[in-house]
C-alpha positions, 0 to 999 in steps of 0.5 A: 716335154718336160724340164727339170731345174736344179738350183744349186745352194752351197749353204744346205739351206732350204730354197723355196720356190713359190708362184713367180718367185723364189727365195735365194739363199740368205747370209750375213756378209761374214758368212757369204765371204767364208764360202770357198767359191771358185771360177767355175761357181761364177753365177752364184747368187746369195741374199746378203742379210747384212747389207740388204743386197743381191750378191753375185759370185763373178768367178772372182769376186762378189758383185753387188747388183741390187744396193740398198736404197740408202746406199751411195756411190762415192769417189775420192784419192784414199782407201776408204777404211777408217775415213769415208762414212756411208751406209752398208752397200754403198761403193766407193772408187778410189780413183788416185791412179788415173784410168785404174780405180780400185773399187770397195764395198761398204760391206758391214759396220758403221760409220767409216768402217766395214769397207772391203 
């Protein structure tokens, strides 16, 4: 019995498989966000070189599954863009509306900019 696997790579870059691991397609945050993906693409993974994290397309949005060691998780009652300073990869929850927090991810930038 044999098995065959296919690795989907929409960026048409080489995907290297060696030993017990593999290298995900590498994109900047801008490149990752420029991909045209649909619900049926759910589960696609890329390594974001801007935030140095693995990102997974959920079918509707990108989810960061391996934040960098310097990333933080923050909460507050305002939208963070231009207000909250954090390193790329950080996650911010706007908890202004009880029971309906809005999540932001620090995708790029320095200081208090780059929240998406």
